[in-house]
C-alpha positions in Angstrom: 40.5 81.8 31.0 41.5 84.2 33.5 40.3 88.0 33.3 41.6 90.9 35.1 39.5 93.6 35.9 41.0 97.0 36.8 38.5 98.9 38.9 39.0 102.5 38.7 36.0 104.0 40.5 36.5 105.0 44.0 33.2 103.7 46.1 32.5 106.3 48.5 31.5 104.7 52.1 28.7 104.7 54.0 27.2 106.4 51.0 27.1 103.7 48.8 26.9 101.1 51.2 25.1 97.9 49.7 25.9 98.8 46.3 28.1 96.5 44.4 31.5 97.8 43.3 32.2 99.0 39.9 34.5 95.7 39.2 32.2 93.4 40.8 29.3 94.9 38.4 31.6 94.2 35.2 32.1 90.4 36.8 28.1 89.6 36.9 27.8 91.0 34.1 30.2 89.3 31.8 30.2 86.1 33.6 26.8 85.1 32.0 28.7 84.4 29.0 31.9 82.7 30.5 30.8 80.4 33.4 34.4 79.0 33.1 35.9 82.1 33.4 38.3 83.2 36.6 37.8 86.8 37.1 40.3 88.8 39.7 39.4 92.2 40.3 41.8 94.8 41.1 40.9 97.9 43.3 43.2 100.6 41.7 41.6 103.7 42.4 40.7 102.8 46.1 44.6 102.2 46.8 44.1 98.5 47.3 45.6 96.8 44.4 48.0 97.7 41.8 47.9 97.5 38.2 48.8 93.3 37.1 51.2 91.9 34.9 49.1 90.3 32.1 51.5 87.6 32.3 49.1 85.8 34.8 46.0 86.8 32.7 44.2 86.1 29.5 42.2 89.3 28.8 42.1 92.6 30.4 39.0 94.6 31.3 39.1 98.2 31.9 36.3 99.9 34.3 34.9 103.4 34.2 35.9 106.0 36.6 34.9 109.5 38.2 38.7 110.9 36.9 39.8 112.2 33.7 42.5 111.2 31.4 44.0 114.5 31.9 43.9 114.6 35.6 47.3 113.8 37.1 46.6 110.6 39.1 49.2 108.3 39.9 47.6 105.4 38.3 46.8 106.6 34.8 50.4 105.8 34.1 50.1 102.2 35.4 46.8 101.6 33.6 48.5 103.5 30.3 51.3 100.8 30.6 49.3 97.6 30.9 47.6 98.2 28.1 50.6 98.9 25.8 51.4 95.8 27.3 48.1 93.8 26.8 48.4 95.0 23.1 52.0 93.5 22.7 50.7 90.2 23.9 47.9 89.9 21.5 45.7 89.6 24.6 41.8 91.0 24.7 41.1 94.2 25.9 37.8 95.6 26.8 36.9 99.1 27.7 33.8 100.7 29.5 33.3 104.9 29.8 36.8 106.1 31.1 38.3 102.5 29.9 37.1 103.6 26.4 38.5 107.0 27.2 42.3 105.9 28.7 42.6 103.3 25.9 41.9 106.3 23.1 44.6 108.0 24.5 47.0 105.3 25.0 47.0 104.6 21.6 47.0 107.8 20.1 43.4 109.5 20.6 42.3 112.5 22.0 40.0 112.7 25.1 38.0 116.0 26.4 35.7 117.7 28.5 32.5 117.4 26.2 30.1 119.3 28.4 29.6 121.8 31.3 27.3 119.2 32.9 27.7 115.2 33.2 25.6 113.3 30.6 23.9 110.7 32.3 20.7 108.8 31.6 19.7 107.0 28.4 21.5 108.1 25.2 20.6 106.9 21.3 23.1 105.7 19.4 23.6 104.3 16.0 25.5 101.2 15.0 27.8 101.7 11.6 25.3 99.0 10.1 22.7 101.4 10.8 20.5 100.2 13.4 19.6 102.5 16.7 20.0 101.2 20.0 19.6 102.8 23.3 22.6 102.2 26.3 22.5 104.0 29.8 25.5 106.6 30.0 27.3 108.9 32.8 30.0 110.8 31.6 31.7 114.1 31.5 34.8 113.4 29.0 34.6 111.8 25.5 36.7 110.8 22.6 36.9 113.6 20.4 39.7 112.3 18.3 39.9 108.2 17.8 43.5 106.8 17.5 44.4 105.7 13.8 44.3 102.1 14.9 40.5 102.6 15.9 37.5 102.2 14.0 34.3 103.5 14.6 31.7 101.1 15.6 28.8 103.1 16.9 28.3 107.0 17.3 25.8 109.6 18.2 24.7 113.4 18.0 26.6 113.9 21.4 28.7 111.5 21.3 30.6 110.9 17.7 32.9 108.3 18.8 31.1 106.0 21.3 32.1 102.8 20.4 35.8 101.8 18.9 37.2 98.5 17.5 41.0 98.0 17.2 43.2 96.7 14.7 44.2 94.6 17.2 42.0 92.3 20.0 40.3 95.2 21.6 37.0 96.9 21.7 35.6 100.0 23.7 32.4 102.0 24.5 31.5 105.1 26.2 28.3 104.1 27.5 27.6 101.2 30.5 26.5 97.9 29.1 27.1 96.5 32.8 24.5 98.6 34.4 21.1 97.2 34.9 18.2 99.6 35.5 18.0 98.5 39.3 21.7 99.3 39.6 21.5 102.7 38.4 18.8 103.3 40.4 20.3 102.6 43.6 23.3 104.7 42.5 21.4 107.6 41.5 18.7 107.5 44.7 21.8 106.8 47.1 23.9 109.9 45.5 21.2 112.6 44.9 22.5 115.5 45.9 26.4 114.7 45.9 26.6 112.9 42.6 23.9 115.2 40.7 21.5 117.8 41.8 18.0 116.4 43.0 16.6 117.6 40.0 18.9 116.1 37.8 18.8 112.6 39.5 14.9 112.8 39.4 14.8 113.6 35.6 17.5 110.7 35.0 15.2 108.3 37.4 12.6 109.2 35.1 14.5 108.8 32.1 15.5 104.9 32.8 12.7 104.2 33.8 10.9 104.7 30.9 13.2 103.6 28.6 14.1 100.0 27.3 18.0 99.3 28.0 19.1 95.9 26.2 22.5 93.9 27.0 22.3 91.3 24.9 24.5 92.5 22.0 27.2 94.0 24.2 27.6 91.0 26.1 27.9 88.5 22.5 30.4 91.2 21.2 32.4 90.9 24.4 31.9 87.4 24.7 33.7 87.1 20.7 36.6 89.2 21.6 37.4 87.3 24.8 37.3 84.2 23.3 39.6 84.8 20.4 42.3 84.1 23.1 40.7 81.6 25.2 
C-alpha cells in the first residue's frame, strides 16, 4: 500500500531544529499499524513539493497547517483538487486539524475562526456512542457546518464538529492524534514567545503533563479506513 502524506505545516528553522516535521510525525504514528505500507511525504507548504496525482497512491493523508482555509494561499486549490480526485477514485482520505477543515470546506461545509486565541492543550471530546476521551489540540479555526456527505463522530462543548465520517472512504479529526506528549512539549518549548505567549506556553505544558491522552483508538480507526483499499 502506498500512502501520500501532504505536509501543509511550515517548519521554521533554526527555531524548530531537531524536531520532527509534521509529515514525519504522522508517518511514524500510522506506520505502527502498517509495517508493509510505503509512505511518501510532500512538503507542500514549504514549497519543496507539488500535490501528487493519486493515480500513484492508494490513500491520502492531509496534515494540519498554520494557515486557514479562507486564506489566499496558492496550494489551497491544489489540495482541494486532489481531495476531489481521491474521492472520485474511491480511495481513502484521512485529515488532521487543517486537513479536517479543508476536507469539510472542499466537500460543501463551512469553516470559521472559532476564537480570538488558539485552542491549545488537552480537550475532552465525546464520541457519538457516549464515551468521553482526551486529545491534544492546537487550532484557531474549526468546522461550523459539516458537509451533507458527512456525519458526526465526536464533539465537545467548544468544538461541536470535532470528528467527521464521510459517505465515501474518508474520516477527519480536529485534534492531533499523531502528537505524543514529548513531541508536543518540544514544540511548545521551542516556540515559547513566538507561537504562544510565555504564560500560555507554561499553562499548556502543565496541562499536557497532567492529562493522559491515549492514541490507540484513533490509530485503529485510521487502520480500518486505509485497509478498505489495501
